[in-house]
N, CA, C and O atoms as a GROMACS GRO file, in nm:
protein
  548
    1MET      N    1   7.826   8.394  11.365
    1MET     CA    2   7.731   8.482  11.428
    1MET      C    3   7.632   8.534  11.325
    1MET      O    4   7.669   8.563  11.211
    2GLY      N    5   7.511   8.544  11.364
    2GLY     CA    6   7.407   8.594  11.275
    2GLY      C    7   7.409   8.745  11.268
    2GLY      O    8   7.468   8.812  11.353
    3ALA      N    9   7.344   8.798  11.167
    3ALA     CA   10   7.337   8.942  11.149
    3ALA      C   11   7.267   9.006  11.268
    3ALA      O   12   7.166   8.956  11.316
    4GLY      N   13   7.320   9.116  11.315
    4GLY     CA   14   7.256   9.192  11.421
    4GLY      C   15   7.282   9.144  11.562
    4GLY      O   16   7.233   9.205  11.657
    5ARG      N   17   7.356   9.038  11.580
    5ARG     CA   18   7.378   8.986  11.715
    5ARG      C   19   7.467   9.077  11.799
    5ARG      O   20   7.465   9.071  11.922
    6LEU      N   21   7.545   9.160  11.732
    6LEU     CA   22   7.634   9.248  11.807
    6LEU      C   23   7.571   9.385  11.834
    6LEU      O   24   7.633   9.469  11.900
    7GLY      N   25   7.451   9.408  11.786
    7GLY     CA   26   7.390   9.540  11.804
    7GLY      C   27   7.452   9.639  11.709
    7GLY      O   28   7.495   9.603  11.600
    8ALA      N   29   7.458   9.764  11.750
    8ALA     CA   30   7.515   9.869  11.666
    8ALA      C   31   7.666   9.855  11.662
    8ALA      O   32   7.732   9.860  11.766
    9VAL      N   33   7.720   9.838  11.544
    9VAL     CA   34   7.864   9.826  11.526
    9VAL      C   35   7.912   9.948  11.448
    9VAL      O   36   7.858   9.979  11.342
   10THR      N   37   8.012  10.016  11.500
   10THR     CA   38   8.068  10.132  11.431
   10THR      C   39   8.219  10.118  11.424
   10THR      O   40   8.279  10.038  11.496
   11LEU      N   41   8.279  10.196  11.339
   11LEU     CA   42   8.424  10.200  11.330
   11LEU      C   43   8.478  10.268  11.456
   11LEU      O   44   8.433  10.377  11.491
   12HIS      N   45   8.572  10.204  11.522
   12HIS     CA   46   8.629  10.259  11.646
   12HIS      C   47   8.739  10.360  11.615
   12HIS      O   48   8.733  10.474  11.659
   13HIS      N   49   8.840  10.317  11.538
   13HIS     CA   50   8.946  10.410  11.499
   13HIS      C   51   9.023  10.356  11.380
   13HIS      O   52   9.015  10.239  11.345
   14VAL      N   53   9.097  10.446  11.317
   14VAL     CA   54   9.189  10.415  11.208
   14VAL      C   55   9.323  10.472  11.250
   14VAL      O   56   9.331  10.585  11.297
   15GLU      N   57   9.428  10.395  11.232
   15GLU     CA   58   9.562  10.443  11.266
   15GLU      C   59   9.645  10.446  11.138
   15GLU      O   60   9.663  10.344  11.072
   16LEU      N   61   9.696  10.564  11.104
   16LEU     CA   62   9.782  10.580  10.988
   16LEU      C   63   9.924  10.601  11.036
   16LEU      O   64   9.952  10.692  11.114
   17TRP      N   65  10.014  10.517  10.990
   17TRP     CA   66  10.155  10.537  11.019
   17TRP      C   67  10.210  10.630  10.913
   17TRP      O   68  10.200  10.603  10.793
   18VAL      N   69  10.267  10.739  10.957
   18VAL     CA   70  10.314  10.843  10.866
   18VAL      C   71  10.465  10.861  10.882
   18VAL      O   72  10.518  10.845  10.991
   19PRO      N   73  10.534  10.894  10.772
   19PRO     CA   74  10.680  10.908  10.779
   19PRO      C   75  10.728  11.042  10.834
   19PRO      O   76  10.845  11.054  10.870
   20ASP      N   77  10.640  11.142  10.842
   20ASP     CA   78  10.678  11.275  10.888
   20ASP      C   79  10.561  11.332  10.967
   20ASP      O   80  10.473  11.398  10.911
   21LEU      N   81  10.558  11.307  11.098
   21LEU     CA   82  10.445  11.350  11.178
   21LEU      C   83  10.426  11.501  11.172
   21LEU      O   84  10.314  11.548  11.149
   22ALA      N   85  10.532  11.577  11.191
   22ALA     CA   86  10.519  11.723  11.190
   22ALA      C   87  10.462  11.772  11.057
   22ALA      O   88  10.375  11.858  11.055
   23GLY      N   89  10.511  11.718  10.947
   23GLY     CA   90  10.461  11.757  10.816
   23GLY      C   91  10.319  11.712  10.792
   23GLY      O   92  10.240  11.784  10.730
   24THR      N   93  10.285  11.595  10.840
   24THR     CA   94  10.152  11.539  10.819
   24THR      C   95  10.046  11.614  10.899
   24THR      O   96   9.931  11.624  10.855
   25LEU      N   97  10.082  11.668  11.014
   25LEU     CA   98   9.984  11.736  11.098
   25LEU      C   99   9.924  11.859  11.029
   25LEU      O  100   9.809  11.894  11.056
   26ARG      N  101  10.000  11.923  10.943
   26ARG     CA  102   9.946  12.042  10.876
   26ARG      C  103   9.827  12.005  10.786
   26ARG      O  104   9.718  12.055  10.810
   27PRO      N  105   9.844  11.920  10.685
   27PRO     CA  106   9.728  11.890  10.600
   27PRO      C  107   9.619  11.812  10.671
   27PRO      O  108   9.501  11.844  10.659
   28TRP      N  109   9.657  11.710  10.745
   28TRP     CA  110   9.557  11.626  10.811
   28TRP      C  111   9.486  11.698  10.924
   28TRP      O  112   9.365  11.688  10.938
   29GLY      N  113   9.563  11.772  11.006
   29GLY     CA  114   9.501  11.846  11.114
   29GLY      C  115   9.401  11.948  11.061
   29GLY      O  116   9.290  11.961  11.113
   30TRP      N  117   9.441  12.020  10.957
   30TRP     CA  118   9.351  12.118  10.896
   30TRP      C  119   9.223  12.049  10.847
   30TRP      O  120   9.113  12.092  10.881
   31LEU      N  121   9.238  11.943  10.767
   31LEU     CA  122   9.121  11.878  10.708
   31LEU      C  123   9.030  11.818  10.814
   31LEU      O  124   8.908  11.837  10.810
   32LEU      N  125   9.088  11.746  10.908
   32LEU     CA  126   9.005  11.684  11.011
   32LEU      C  127   8.931  11.789  11.095
   32LEU      O  128   8.813  11.772  11.125
   33GLU      N  129   9.000  11.895  11.131
   33GLU     CA  130   8.934  12.000  11.209
   33GLU      C  131   8.826  12.071  11.129
   33GLU      O  132   8.723  12.109  11.184
   34GLU      N  133   8.848  12.090  11.000
   34GLU     CA  134   8.745  12.151  10.914
   34GLU      C  135   8.620  12.063  10.907
   34GLU      O  136   8.509  12.113  10.889
   35MET      N  137   8.638  11.932  10.921
   35MET     CA  138   8.525  11.839  10.915
   35MET      C  139   8.466  11.812  11.054
   35MET      O  140   8.380  11.724  11.068
   36GLY      N  141   8.510  11.885  11.155
   36GLY     CA  142   8.451  11.873  11.287
   36GLY      C  143   8.521  11.781  11.384
   36GLY      O  144   8.471  11.758  11.494
   37TYR      N  145   8.637  11.727  11.346
   37TYR     CA  146   8.715  11.647  11.440
   37TYR      C  147   8.791  11.741  11.532
   37TYR      O  148   8.821  11.855  11.496
   38SER      N  149   8.823  11.694  11.651
   38SER     CA  150   8.904  11.773  11.742
   38SER      C  151   9.017  11.685  11.796
   38SER      O  152   9.007  11.562  11.797
   39VAL      N  153   9.124  11.750  11.839
   39VAL     CA  154   9.237  11.676  11.893
   39VAL      C  155   9.188  11.595  12.012
   39VAL      O  156   9.121  11.647  12.101
   40PHE      N  157   9.222  11.468  12.012
   40PHE     CA  158   9.177  11.374  12.115
   40PHE      C  159   9.293  11.336  12.207
   40PHE      O  160   9.283  11.349  12.329
   41GLN      N  161   9.402  11.288  12.147
   41GLN     CA  162   9.519  11.245  12.225
   41GLN      C  163   9.645  11.298  12.158
   41GLN      O  164   9.653  11.307  12.036
   42GLU      N  165   9.743  11.332  12.240
   42GLU     CA  166   9.875  11.367  12.190
   42GLU      C  167   9.975  11.284  12.269
   42GLU      O  168   9.968  11.277  12.392
   43PHE      N  169  10.067  11.224  12.199
   43PHE     CA  170  10.168  11.140  12.263
   43PHE      C  171  10.295  11.147  12.180
   43PHE      O  172  10.294  11.195  12.067
   44LYS      N  173  10.405  11.100  12.237
   44LYS     CA  174  10.532  11.105  12.166
   44LYS      C  175  10.517  11.028  12.034
   44LYS      O  176  10.491  10.908  12.033
   45GLY      N  177  10.535  11.100  11.924
   45GLY     CA  178  10.526  11.038  11.793
   45GLY      C  179  10.387  11.030  11.736
   45GLY      O  180  10.368  10.966  11.632
   46GLY      N  181  10.287  11.093  11.800
   46GLY     CA  182  10.153  11.082  11.743
   46GLY      C  183  10.052  11.180  11.796
   46GLY      O  184  10.072  11.247  11.897
   47ARG      N  185   9.941  11.185  11.724
   47ARG     CA  186   9.825  11.266  11.764
   47ARG      C  187   9.701  11.198  11.706
   47ARG      O  188   9.705  11.139  11.598
   48SER      N  189   9.593  11.206  11.780
   48SER     CA  190   9.467  11.154  11.729
   48SER      C  191   9.362  11.263  11.730
   48SER      O  192   9.368  11.358  11.807
   49TYR      N  193   9.264  11.246  11.641
   49TYR     CA  194   9.152  11.338  11.627
   49TYR      C  195   9.024  11.256  11.640
   49TYR      O  196   9.015  11.146  11.586
   50ARG      N  197   8.923  11.310  11.711
   50ARG     CA  198   8.801  11.234  11.736
   50ARG      C  199   8.677  11.315  11.696
   50ARG      O  200   8.672  11.437  11.709
   51LYS      N  201   8.579  11.240  11.647
   51LYS     CA  202   8.447  11.296  11.618
   51LYS      C  203   8.345  11.184  11.637
   51LYS      O  204   8.361  11.075  11.582
   52ASP      N  205   8.242  11.211  11.714
   52ASP     CA  206   8.131  11.116  11.731
   52ASP      C  207   8.178  10.977  11.771
   52ASP      O  208   8.121  10.878  11.725
   53GLY      N  209   8.277  10.967  11.855
   53GLY     CA  210   8.320  10.837  11.906
   53GLY      C  211   8.419  10.762  11.819
   53GLY      O  212   8.469  10.657  11.860
   54THR      N  213   8.447  10.812  11.701
   54THR     CA  214   8.546  10.748  11.613
   54THR      C  215   8.669  10.839  11.610
   54THR      O  216   8.656  10.961  11.605
   55TYR      N  217   8.786  10.778  11.612
   55TYR     CA  218   8.904  10.862  11.606
   55TYR      C  219   9.004  10.813  11.502
   55TYR      O  220   9.006  10.696  11.464
   56ILE      N  221   9.087  10.907  11.457
   56ILE     CA  222   9.190  10.881  11.357
   56ILE      C  223   9.323  10.916  11.420
   56ILE      O  224   9.341  11.026  11.473
   57VAL      N  225   9.416  10.821  11.415
   57VAL     CA  226   9.548  10.838  11.474
   57VAL      C  227   9.650  10.861  11.364
   57VAL      O  228   9.652  10.788  11.265
   58LEU      N  229   9.735  10.960  11.381
   58LEU     CA  230   9.851  10.983  11.295
   58LEU      C  231   9.972  10.954  11.381
   58LEU      O  232   9.994  11.019  11.484
   59GLU      N  233  10.051  10.856  11.340
   59GLU     CA  234  10.164  10.814  11.423
   59GLU      C  235  10.288  10.794  11.338
   59GLU      O  236  10.283  10.731  11.232
   60GLN      N  237  10.400  10.848  11.385
   60GLN     CA  238  10.529  10.822  11.324
   60GLN      C  239  10.598  10.716  11.409
   60GLN      O  240  10.673  10.748  11.501
   61SER      N  241  10.571  10.592  11.378
   61SER     CA  242  10.621  10.481  11.457
   61SER      C  243  10.769  10.454  11.429
   61SER      O  244  10.813  10.467  11.314
   62PRO      N  245  10.845  10.418  11.531
   62PRO     CA  246  10.985  10.381  11.507
   62PRO      C  247  10.996  10.250  11.427
   62PRO      O  248  11.102  10.218  11.375
   63ALA      N  249  10.887  10.176  11.418
   63ALA     CA  250  10.889  10.050  11.342
   63ALA      C  251  10.854  10.070  11.194
   63ALA      O  252  10.850   9.972  11.119
   64LEU      N  253  10.830  10.192  11.151
   64LEU     CA  254  10.796  10.223  11.012
   64LEU      C  255  10.907  10.177  10.918
   64LEU      O  256  11.025  10.198  10.948
   65THR      N  257  10.870  10.116  10.806
   65THR     CA  258  10.972  10.062  10.715
   65THR      C  259  10.984  10.139  10.584
   65THR      O  260  11.069  10.104  10.502
   66GLY      N  261  10.904  10.242  10.562
   66GLY     CA  262  10.912  10.319  10.438
   66GLY      C  263  10.889  10.466  10.463
   66GLY      O  264  10.861  10.508  10.576
   67ASP      N  265  10.901  10.546  10.354
   67ASP     CA  266  10.883  10.689  10.372
   67ASP      C  267  10.771  10.746  10.284
   67ASP      O  268  10.757  10.867  10.272
   68ARG      N  269  10.692  10.656  10.224
   68ARG     CA  270  10.580  10.700  10.141
   68ARG      C  271  10.474  10.591  10.140
   68ARG      O  272  10.506  10.472  10.134
   69HIS      N  273  10.348  10.632  10.144
   69HIS     CA  274  10.236  10.537  10.136
   69HIS      C  275  10.211  10.504   9.989
   69HIS      O  276  10.211  10.593   9.905
   70ASP      N  277  10.189  10.378   9.959
   70ASP     CA  278  10.156  10.336   9.822
   70ASP      C  279  10.012  10.287   9.822
   70ASP      O  280   9.984  10.172   9.858
   71ARG      N  281   9.920  10.375   9.783
   71ARG     CA  282   9.778  10.340   9.786
   71ARG      C  283   9.741  10.235   9.682
   71ARG      O  284   9.631  10.180   9.687
   72CYS      N  285   9.831  10.207   9.589
   72CYS     CA  286   9.804  10.105   9.488
   72CYS      C  287   9.855   9.967   9.530
   72CYS      O  288   9.828   9.868   9.462
   73ALA      N  289   9.927   9.960   9.640
   73ALA     CA  290   9.976   9.831   9.692
   73ALA      C  291   9.867   9.771   9.781
   73ALA      O  292   9.774   9.842   9.820
   74PRO      N  293   9.877   9.644   9.814
   74PRO     CA  294   9.780   9.587   9.907
   74PRO      C  295   9.778   9.669  10.036
   74PRO      O  296   9.882   9.712  10.086
   75GLY      N  297   9.660   9.689  10.090
   75GLY     CA  298   9.644   9.768  10.211
   75GLY      C  299   9.546   9.881  10.187
   75GLY      O  300   9.459   9.870  10.100
   76LEU      N  301   9.558   9.986  10.261
   76LEU     CA  302   9.466  10.098  10.254
   76LEU      C  303   9.480  10.172  10.122
   76LEU      O  304   9.590  10.212  10.084
   77ASN      N  305   9.369  10.191  10.052
   77ASN     CA  306   9.369  10.274   9.932
   77ASN      C  307   9.338  10.418   9.968
   77ASN      O  308   9.413  10.509   9.932
   78HIS      N  309   9.229  10.441  10.038
   78HIS     CA  310   9.194  10.577  10.079
   78HIS      C  311   9.091  10.575  10.191
   78HIS      O  312   9.028  10.472  10.218
   79LEU      N  313   9.075  10.690  10.254
   79LEU     CA  314   8.969  10.711  10.352
   79LEU      C  315   8.864  10.799  10.286
   79LEU      O  316   8.898  10.896  10.219
   80ALA      N  317   8.736  10.766  10.303
   80ALA     CA  318   8.627  10.845  10.246
   80ALA      C  319   8.543  10.902  10.360
   80ALA      O  320   8.506  10.832  10.454
   81PHE      N  321   8.513  11.030  10.348
   81PHE     CA  322   8.433  11.100  10.447
   81PHE      C  323   8.311  11.160  10.379
   81PHE      O  324   8.320  11.206  10.265
   82THR      N  325   8.198  11.158  10.446
   82THR     CA  326   8.079  11.229  10.399
   82THR      C  327   8.082  11.369  10.457
   82THR      O  328   8.096  11.387  10.578
   83VAL      N  329   8.068  11.468  10.370
   83VAL     CA  330   8.058  11.607  10.413
   83VAL      C  331   7.921  11.659  10.373
   83VAL      O  332   7.852  11.598  10.292
   84GLU      N  333   7.882  11.772  10.430
   84GLU     CA  334   7.746  11.823  10.410
   84GLU      C  335   7.729  11.896  10.279
   84GLU      O  336   7.740  12.018  10.273
   85GLY      N  337   7.702  11.821  10.174
   85GLY     CA  338   7.664  11.877  10.045
   85GLY      C  339   7.777  11.912   9.951
   85GLY      O  340   7.894  11.910   9.987
   86GLU      N  341   7.735  11.943   9.829
   86GLU     CA  342   7.830  11.974   9.722
   86GLU      C  343   7.911  12.100   9.751
   86GLU      O  344   8.029  12.107   9.717
   87SER      N  345   7.849  12.198   9.813
   87SER     CA  346   7.922  12.323   9.842
   87SER      C  347   8.036  12.298   9.941
   87SER      O  348   8.139  12.365   9.934
   88GLU      N  349   8.017  12.204  10.032
   88GLU     CA  350   8.123  12.172  10.128
   88GLU      C  351   8.237  12.097  10.059
   88GLU      O  352   8.354  12.119  10.091
   89VAL      N  353   8.204  12.010   9.966
   89VAL     CA  354   8.308  11.944   9.886
   89VAL      C  355   8.391  12.050   9.816
   89VAL      O  356   8.514  12.045   9.819
   90GLU      N  357   8.324  12.146   9.754
   90GLU     CA  358   8.395  12.250   9.679
   90GLU      C  359   8.476  12.341   9.770
   90GLU      O  360   8.589  12.379   9.736
   91ARG      N  361   8.421  12.376   9.885
   91ARG     CA  362   8.494  12.462   9.979
   91ARG      C  363   8.623  12.396  10.025
   91ARG      O  364   8.729  12.458  10.024
   92LEU      N  365   8.613  12.269  10.064
   92LEU     CA  366   8.731  12.198  10.112
   92LEU      C  367   8.832  12.175   9.999
   92LEU      O  368   8.952  12.193  10.019
   93CYS      N  369   8.784  12.136   9.882
   93CYS     CA  370   8.876  12.112   9.770
   93CYS      C  371   8.945  12.240   9.723
   93CYS      O  372   9.060  12.236   9.679
   94SER      N  373   8.875  12.353   9.732
   94SER     CA  374   8.936  12.481   9.694
   94SER      C  375   9.044  12.524   9.792
   94SER      O  376   9.147  12.579   9.751
   95ALA      N  377   9.023  12.501   9.919
   95ALA     CA  378   9.119  12.542  10.022
   95ALA      C  379   9.233  12.442  10.040
   95ALA      O  380   9.340  12.479  10.088
   96ALA      N  381   9.211  12.318  10.004
   96ALA     CA  382   9.306  12.210  10.033
   96ALA      C  383   9.448  12.232   9.979
   96ALA      O  384   9.544  12.204  10.050
   97PRO      N  385   9.466  12.282   9.856
   97PRO     CA  386   9.603  12.300   9.807
   97PRO      C  387   9.689  12.392   9.894
   97PRO      O  388   9.809  12.369   9.907
   98SER      N  389   9.629  12.494   9.953
   98SER     CA  390   9.706  12.584  10.040
   98SER      C  391   9.740  12.518  10.173
   98SER      O  392   9.818  12.573  10.251
   99GLN      N  393   9.682  12.401  10.200
   99GLN     CA  394   9.706  12.328  10.324
   99GLN      C  395   9.790  12.202  10.304
   99GLN      O  396   9.806  12.123  10.397
  100GLY      N  397   9.843  12.183  10.183
  100GLY     CA  398   9.931  12.069  10.158
  100GLY      C  399   9.867  11.951  10.087
  100GLY      O  400   9.928  11.845  10.078
  101TRP      N  401   9.747  11.968  10.036
  101TRP     CA  402   9.679  11.863   9.961
  101TRP      C  403   9.683  11.895   9.812
  101TRP      O  404   9.689  12.012   9.774
  102SER      N  405   9.679  11.791   9.729
  102SER     CA  406   9.665  11.807   9.584
  102SER      C  407   9.532  11.749   9.543
  102SER      O  408   9.491  11.644   9.592
  103LEU      N  409   9.463  11.817   9.452
  103LEU     CA  410   9.337  11.766   9.399
  103LEU      C  411   9.369  11.660   9.295
  103LEU      O  412   9.440  11.686   9.198
  104MET      N  413   9.316  11.541   9.315
  104MET     CA  414   9.336  11.432   9.221
  104MET      C  415   9.223  11.435   9.117
  104MET      O  416   9.114  11.486   9.144
  105TYR      N  417   9.249  11.382   9.000
  105TYR     CA  418   9.148  11.369   8.894
  105TYR      C  419   9.080  11.502   8.864
  105TYR      O  420   8.958  11.508   8.847
  106ALA      N  421   9.158  11.608   8.858
  106ALA     CA  422   9.102  11.742   8.839
  106ALA      C  423   9.020  11.751   8.711
  106ALA      O  424   8.922  11.825   8.706
  107ASP      N  425   9.060  11.677   8.609
  107ASP     CA  426   8.986  11.682   8.482
  107ASP      C  427   8.849  11.617   8.491
  107ASP      O  428   8.765  11.640   8.404
  108LYS      N  429   8.824  11.538   8.593
  108LYS     CA  430   8.695  11.470   8.611
  108LYS      C  431   8.619  11.521   8.734
  108LYS      O  432   8.508  11.476   8.762
  109HIS      N  433   8.679  11.615   8.805
  109HIS     CA  434   8.618  11.668   8.928
  109HIS      C  435   8.488  11.738   8.896
  109HIS      O  436   8.484  11.816   8.800
  110PRO      N  437   8.383  11.718   8.970
  110PRO     CA  438   8.363  11.639   9.091
  110PRO      C  439   8.300  11.502   9.066
  110PRO      O  440   8.244  11.442   9.158
  111HIS      N  441   8.308  11.454   8.943
  111HIS     CA  442   8.242  11.328   8.908
  111HIS      C  443   8.342  11.217   8.876
  111HIS      O  444   8.312  11.128   8.796
  112ALA      N  445   8.461  11.221   8.937
  112ALA     CA  446   8.562  11.118   8.912
  112ALA      C  447   8.515  10.980   8.954
  112ALA      O  448   8.563  10.880   8.901
  113GLY      N  449   8.423  10.973   9.048
  113GLY     CA  450   8.368  10.846   9.094
  113GLY      C  451   8.252  10.797   9.009
  113GLY      O  452   8.193  10.693   9.038
  114GLY      N  453   8.218  10.871   8.905
  114GLY     CA  454   8.107  10.835   8.817
  114GLY      C  455   8.004  10.947   8.812
  114GLY      O  456   8.008  11.038   8.896
  115PRO      N  457   7.913  10.942   8.716
  115PRO     CA  458   7.817  11.051   8.696
  115PRO      C  459   7.721  11.071   8.813
  115PRO      O  460   7.668  11.181   8.830
  116GLU      N  461   7.697  10.970   8.892
  116GLU     CA  462   7.606  10.981   9.006
  116GLU      C  463   7.676  11.027   9.133
  116GLU      O  464   7.611  11.057   9.234
  117SER      N  465   7.807  11.033   9.128
  117SER     CA  466   7.888  11.067   9.245
  117SER      C  467   7.928  11.214   9.240
  117SER      O  468   7.959  11.267   9.133
  118TYR      N  469   7.927  11.279   9.356
  118TYR     CA  470   7.979  11.415   9.368
  118TYR      C  471   8.080  11.410   9.482
  118TYR      O  472   8.044  11.404   9.599
  119ALA      N  473   8.208  11.413   9.444
  119ALA     CA  474   8.313  11.396   9.544
  119ALA      C  475   8.440  11.465   9.499
  119ALA      O  476   8.462  11.490   9.381
  120GLY      N  477   8.523  11.496   9.596
  120GLY     CA  478   8.657  11.547   9.570
  120GLY      C  479   8.758  11.447   9.623
  120GLY      O  480   8.740  11.388   9.730
  121TYR      N  481   8.865  11.428   9.548
  121TYR     CA  482   8.971  11.335   9.587
  121TYR      C  483   9.098  11.415   9.611
  121TYR      O  484   9.144  11.488   9.523
  122LEU      N  485   9.154  11.400   9.729
  122LEU     CA  486   9.274  11.474   9.768
  122LEU      C  487   9.386  11.378   9.800
  122LEU      O  488   9.362  11.266   9.846
  123GLU      N  489   9.509  11.421   9.775
  123GLU     CA  490   9.627  11.341   9.808
  123GLU      C  491   9.727  11.429   9.881
  123GLU      O  492   9.750  11.543   9.843
  124ASP      N  493   9.786  11.375   9.988
  124ASP     CA  494   9.889  11.450  10.060
  124ASP      C  495  10.026  11.420  10.001
  124ASP      O  496  10.038  11.340   9.908
  125ALA      N  497  10.128  11.483  10.053
  125ALA     CA  498  10.264  11.470   9.999
  125ALA      C  499  10.324  11.331  10.018
  125ALA      O  500  10.426  11.300   9.958
  126TRP      N  501  10.262  11.248  10.102
  126TRP     CA  502  10.316  11.115  10.130
  126TRP      C  503  10.234  11.004  10.064
  126TRP      O  504  10.256  10.886  10.092
  127GLY      N  505  10.139  11.042   9.978
  127GLY     CA  506  10.064  10.945   9.902
  127GLY      C  507   9.933  10.898   9.963
  127GLY      O  508   9.870  10.806   9.910
  128TYR      N  509   9.890  10.959  10.073
  128TYR     CA  510   9.761  10.920  10.133
  128TYR      C  511   9.649  10.993  10.059
  128TYR      O  512   9.658  11.113  10.031
  129GLU      N  513   9.542  10.920  10.028
  129GLU     CA  514   9.428  10.975   9.957
  129GLU      C  515   9.306  10.985  10.048
  129GLU      O  516   9.280  10.898  10.131
  130VAL      N  517   9.234  11.094  10.030
  130VAL     CA  518   9.108  11.116  10.102
  130VAL      C  519   9.001  11.147   9.997
  130VAL      O  520   9.025  11.223   9.903
  131GLU      N  521   8.885  11.088  10.015
  131GLU     CA  522   8.770  11.118   9.930
  131GLU      C  523   8.668  11.192  10.015
  131GLU      O  524   8.632  11.149  10.125
  132LEU      N  525   8.621  11.305   9.963
  132LEU     CA  526   8.518  11.384  10.030
  132LEU      C  527   8.390  11.369   9.951
  132LEU      O  528   8.378  11.422   9.840
  133CYS      N  529   8.294  11.297  10.007
  133CYS     CA  530   8.169  11.265   9.939
  133CYS      C  531   8.059  11.361   9.983
  133CYS      O  532   8.042  11.387  10.103
  134ALA      N  533   7.984  11.414   9.888
  134ALA     CA  534   7.874  11.504   9.921
  134ALA      C  535   7.758  11.424   9.977
  134ALA      O  536   7.706  11.333   9.913
  135GLY      N  537   7.720  11.459  10.098
  135GLY     CA  538   7.603  11.400  10.160
  135GLY      C  539   7.488  11.497  10.152
  135GLY      O  540   7.500  11.601  10.088
  136PRO      N  541   7.380  11.466  10.214
  136PRO     CA  542   7.264  11.558  10.212
  136PRO      C  543   7.304  11.694  10.269
  136PRO      O  544   7.376  11.701  10.369
  137PRO      N  545   7.256  11.801  10.207
  137PRO     CA  546   7.289  11.936  10.258
  137PRO      C  547   7.224  11.964  10.392
  137PRO      O  548   7.240  12.072  10.448
   0.00000   0.00000   0.00000
């Protein structure tokens, strides 16, 4: 297929299998809601959050084979979100530890992605990483 034949293509959803749904909902629910996502679906073993037609699912599947995400193994390394400006990166990164997140690369924050990048990198207790990128204010 040639470029543009499908029209506007966007990400539909991301599904993260988590080992502790109840524990995961605290950090992820807080962060997603702070970024403007709202609860979309709730079902046995899962919850999803939606914003602008894209949704993120947190699910504790009975088929799960481990109890920790390894972002350095093949598969998902991290999710990156654009937030509104540097002050929003700082606000979220400052509040994140009280919500169950750890600031990664603290010695290089907010330029861990390079001198042209302004971002915060967070990790939850199960090894999932989120990057918060400063977009236009």
